[in-house]
N, CA, C and O atoms as CSV, one atom per row, in Angstrom:
chain,resi,resn,atom,element,x,y,z
A,1,UNK,N,N,-115.587,111.486,106.193
A,1,UNK,CA,C,-114.522,111.277,106.815
A,1,UNK,C,C,-113.414,110.623,105.669
A,1,UNK,O,O,-112.276,111.056,105.487
A,2,UNK,N,N,-114.087,109.394,104.901
A,2,UNK,CA,C,-113.567,108.677,103.812
A,2,UNK,C,C,-112.866,109.772,102.746
A,2,UNK,O,O,-111.851,109.480,102.114
A,3,UNK,N,N,-113.447,110.890,102.646
A,3,UNK,CA,C,-113.369,111.850,101.229
A,3,UNK,C,C,-112.097,112.436,102.095
A,3,UNK,O,O,-111.082,112.456,101.399
A,4,UNK,N,N,-111.942,112.797,103.098
A,4,UNK,CA,C,-110.916,113.436,103.737
A,4,UNK,C,C,-109.630,112.486,103.793
A,4,UNK,O,O,-108.526,112.977,103.556
A,5,UNK,N,N,-109.737,111.393,104.043
A,5,UNK,CA,C,-108.750,110.353,104.291
A,5,UNK,C,C,-108.270,110.178,102.561
A,5,UNK,O,O,-107.045,110.198,102.436
A,6,UNK,N,N,-108.872,110.051,101.536
A,6,UNK,CA,C,-108.481,110.169,100.209
A,6,UNK,C,C,-107.943,111.048,99.803
A,6,UNK,O,O,-107.102,110.877,98.920
A,7,UNK,N,N,-108.281,112.542,100.386
A,7,UNK,CA,C,-107.741,113.796,99.893
A,7,UNK,C,C,-106.209,113.629,100.432
A,7,UNK,O,O,-105.291,113.837,99.638
A,8,UNK,N,N,-105.949,113.277,101.690
A,8,UNK,CA,C,-105.003,113.252,102.298
A,8,UNK,C,C,-103.538,112.185,101.576
A,8,UNK,O,O,-102.353,112.405,101.327
A,9,UNK,N,N,-104.375,111.119,101.473
A,9,UNK,CA,C,-103.700,109.997,100.867
A,9,UNK,C,C,-103.021,110.695,99.462
A,9,UNK,O,O,-101.829,110.568,99.184
A,10,UNK,N,N,-103.796,111.297,98.802
A,10,UNK,CA,C,-103.350,111.963,97.682
A,10,UNK,C,C,-102.442,112.993,97.799
A,10,UNK,O,O,-101.442,112.853,97.095
A,11,UNK,N,N,-102.488,113.917,98.433
A,11,UNK,CA,C,-101.658,114.938,98.762
A,11,UNK,C,C,-100.373,114.464,99.135
A,11,UNK,O,O,-99.402,115.117,98.752
A,12,UNK,N,N,-100.171,113.284,99.921
A,12,UNK,CA,C,-99.189,112.998,100.373
A,12,UNK,C,C,-98.416,112.242,99.151
A,12,UNK,O,O,-97.192,112.348,99.082
A,13,UNK,N,N,-99.120,111.496,98.209
A,13,UNK,CA,C,-98.563,110.786,96.790
A,13,UNK,C,C,-97.779,112.275,96.119
A,13,UNK,O,O,-96.592,112.427,95.828
A,14,UNK,N,N,-98.708,113.072,96.031
A,14,UNK,CA,C,-97.997,114.355,95.331
A,14,UNK,C,C,-97.028,114.968,96.035
A,14,UNK,O,O,-96.280,115.696,95.383
A,15,UNK,N,N,-96.808,114.851,97.392
A,15,UNK,CA,C,-95.822,115.467,98.150
A,15,UNK,C,C,-94.330,114.681,97.384
A,15,UNK,O,O,-93.319,115.162,96.873
A,16,UNK,N,N,-94.804,113.266,97.615
A,16,UNK,CA,C,-93.819,112.213,97.471
A,16,UNK,C,C,-92.782,112.428,96.221
A,16,UNK,O,O,-91.554,112.360,96.192
A,17,UNK,N,N,-93.987,112.784,94.943
A,17,UNK,CA,C,-93.673,112.862,93.798
A,17,UNK,C,C,-92.780,113.997,93.365
A,17,UNK,O,O,-91.802,113.965,92.618
A,18,UNK,N,N,-93.467,115.242,94.151
A,18,UNK,CA,C,-92.591,116.728,94.045
A,18,UNK,C,C,-91.220,116.307,94.619
A,18,UNK,O,O,-90.183,116.411,93.963
A,19,UNK,N,N,-91.268,115.854,95.802
A,19,UNK,CA,C,-90.103,115.746,96.386
A,19,UNK,C,C,-88.764,115.079,95.744
A,19,UNK,O,O,-87.583,115.416,95.830
A,20,UNK,N,N,-89.461,113.908,95.006
A,20,UNK,CA,C,-88.240,113.114,94.108
A,20,UNK,C,C,-87.860,114.020,92.811
A,20,UNK,O,O,-86.768,113.838,92.271
A,21,UNK,N,N,-88.744,114.972,92.325
A,21,UNK,CA,C,-88.545,115.597,91.398
A,21,UNK,C,C,-87.336,117.060,91.747
A,21,UNK,O,O,-86.334,117.446,91.145
A,22,UNK,N,N,-87.860,117.423,92.670
A,22,UNK,CA,C,-86.868,118.272,93.428
A,22,UNK,C,C,-85.382,117.442,93.586
A,22,UNK,O,O,-84.440,117.908,92.946
A,23,UNK,N,N,-85.198,116.497,94.234
A,23,UNK,CA,C,-83.982,115.940,94.369
A,23,UNK,C,C,-83.155,115.436,93.026
A,23,UNK,O,O,-81.928,115.400,92.929
A,24,UNK,N,N,-84.019,115.095,92.119
A,24,UNK,CA,C,-83.489,114.930,90.665
A,24,UNK,C,C,-82.976,116.257,90.211
A,24,UNK,O,O,-81.878,116.330,89.660
A,25,UNK,N,N,-83.668,117.234,90.403
A,25,UNK,CA,C,-83.335,118.624,89.703
A,25,UNK,C,C,-82.023,118.924,90.629
A,25,UNK,O,O,-81.178,119.507,89.950
A,26,UNK,N,N,-81.693,118.753,91.670
A,26,UNK,CA,C,-80.475,119.179,92.353
A,26,UNK,C,C,-79.478,118.609,91.827
A,26,UNK,O,O,-78.463,119.250,91.559
A,27,UNK,N,N,-79.615,117.033,91.537
A,27,UNK,CA,C,-78.708,116.135,90.898
A,27,UNK,C,C,-78.425,116.786,89.758
A,27,UNK,O,O,-77.440,117.516,89.869
A,28,UNK,N,N,-78.932,116.782,88.711
A,28,UNK,CA,C,-78.708,117.248,87.652
A,28,UNK,C,C,-78.333,118.722,87.533
A,28,UNK,O,O,-77.667,119.026,86.544
A,29,UNK,N,N,-78.657,119.659,88.379
A,29,UNK,CA,C,-77.732,120.855,88.843
A,29,UNK,C,C,-76.346,120.487,89.039
A,29,UNK,O,O,-75.421,120.908,88.344
A,30,UNK,N,N,-76.227,119.616,90.097
A,30,UNK,CA,C,-74.991,119.327,90.535
A,30,UNK,C,C,-74.062,118.849,89.537
A,30,UNK,O,O,-72.932,119.327,89.441
A,31,UNK,N,N,-74.538,117.825,88.707
A,31,UNK,CA,C,-73.605,117.609,87.347
A,31,UNK,C,C,-73.292,118.485,86.526
A,31,UNK,O,O,-72.158,118.416,86.051
A,32,UNK,N,N,-74.226,119.624,86.086
A,32,UNK,CA,C,-74.023,120.510,85.052
A,32,UNK,C,C,-72.826,121.405,85.777
A,32,UNK,O,O,-71.902,121.856,85.099
A,33,UNK,N,N,-72.910,121.613,87.132
A,33,UNK,CA,C,-71.632,122.663,87.588
A,33,UNK,C,C,-70.674,122.063,87.575
A,33,UNK,O,O,-69.631,122.601,87.201
A,34,UNK,N,N,-70.704,120.761,87.974
A,34,UNK,CA,C,-69.337,120.000,87.728
A,34,UNK,C,C,-68.699,119.907,86.387
A,34,UNK,O,O,-67.489,119.759,86.212
A,35,UNK,N,N,-69.538,119.997,85.517
A,35,UNK,CA,C,-69.382,119.754,83.915
A,35,UNK,C,C,-68.736,121.132,83.283
A,35,UNK,O,O,-67.829,121.220,82.455
A,36,UNK,N,N,-69.619,122.371,84.048
A,36,UNK,CA,C,-69.015,123.598,83.771
A,36,UNK,C,C,-67.793,123.682,84.161
A,36,UNK,O,O,-67.020,123.991,83.254
A,37,UNK,N,N,-67.243,123.494,85.356
A,37,UNK,CA,C,-66.266,123.916,86.195
A,37,UNK,C,C,-64.903,122.923,85.121
A,37,UNK,O,O,-63.804,123.404,84.844
A,38,UNK,N,N,-65.285,121.797,84.775
A,38,UNK,CA,C,-64.258,120.970,83.838
A,38,UNK,C,C,-64.167,121.875,82.805
A,38,UNK,O,O,-63.031,122.288,82.576
A,39,UNK,N,N,-65.151,122.332,82.058
A,39,UNK,CA,C,-65.039,122.702,80.804
A,39,UNK,C,C,-64.058,124.163,81.124
A,39,UNK,O,O,-63.123,124.465,80.382
A,40,UNK,N,N,-64.449,124.993,82.353
A,40,UNK,CA,C,-63.705,126.024,82.466
A,40,UNK,C,C,-62.090,125.930,82.634
A,40,UNK,O,O,-61.219,126.670,82.176
A,41,UNK,N,N,-61.997,124.884,83.363
A,41,UNK,CA,C,-60.544,124.638,83.830
A,41,UNK,C,C,-59.851,124.157,82.621
A,41,UNK,O,O,-58.627,124.271,82.549
A,42,UNK,N,N,-60.553,123.616,81.643
A,42,UNK,CA,C,-59.797,122.934,80.408
A,42,UNK,C,C,-59.619,124.353,79.462
A,42,UNK,O,O,-58.708,124.513,78.650
A,43,UNK,N,N,-60.796,125.432,79.783
A,43,UNK,CA,C,-60.586,126.630,78.714
A,43,UNK,C,C,-59.414,127.326,79.264
A,43,UNK,O,O,-58.663,127.981,78.540
A,44,UNK,N,N,-59.196,127.162,80.878
A,44,UNK,CA,C,-58.313,128.196,81.720
A,44,UNK,C,C,-59.052,129.439,81.878
A,44,UNK,O,O,-58.370,130.463,81.853
A,45,UNK,N,N,-60.254,129.551,82.028
A,45,UNK,CA,C,-60.950,130.762,82.673
A,45,UNK,C,C,-61.231,130.746,83.976
A,45,UNK,O,O,-61.356,131.812,84.579
A,46,UNK,N,N,-61.352,129.725,84.510
A,46,UNK,CA,C,-61.683,129.708,86.145
A,46,UNK,C,C,-63.053,129.536,86.165
A,46,UNK,O,O,-63.790,129.161,85.253
A,47,UNK,N,N,-63.368,129.909,87.521
A,47,UNK,CA,C,-64.749,129.482,87.899
A,47,UNK,C,C,-65.893,130.773,87.391
A,47,UNK,O,O,-65.473,131.930,87.365
A,48,UNK,N,N,-66.929,130.557,87.111
A,48,UNK,CA,C,-67.659,131.897,87.027
A,48,UNK,C,C,-68.176,132.303,88.490
A,48,UNK,O,O,-68.297,131.623,89.509
A,49,UNK,N,N,-68.387,133.401,88.278
A,49,UNK,CA,C,-69.052,134.018,89.907
A,49,UNK,C,C,-70.382,133.515,89.896
A,49,UNK,O,O,-71.151,133.402,88.942
A,50,UNK,N,N,-70.580,133.161,91.375
A,50,UNK,CA,C,-71.929,132.510,91.869
A,50,UNK,C,C,-72.939,133.724,91.430
A,50,UNK,O,O,-72.720,134.911,91.673
A,51,UNK,N,N,-74.200,133.162,90.668
A,51,UNK,CA,C,-75.335,133.758,90.343
A,51,UNK,C,C,-76.019,134.363,91.887
A,51,UNK,O,O,-76.144,133.667,92.894
A,52,UNK,N,N,-76.370,135.670,91.782
A,52,UNK,CA,C,-76.898,136.072,92.854
A,52,UNK,C,C,-78.539,135.916,92.919
A,52,UNK,O,O,-79.348,135.992,91.994
A,53,UNK,N,N,-78.739,135.694,94.198
A,53,UNK,CA,C,-80.376,135.124,94.719
A,53,UNK,C,C,-81.036,136.445,94.946
A,53,UNK,O,O,-82.207,136.494,95.324
């Protein structure tokens, strides 16, 4: 029983770290998209097409 509790605790902690990293990546992506849009506006090229998923 103790082993399972330890494993669950470790998994929950890993999930917290993964969620934090994901949020950080989303923030950086948002910042880079804004930076790209500003550079394109300066260059007069307009926005790039959205990437296909």
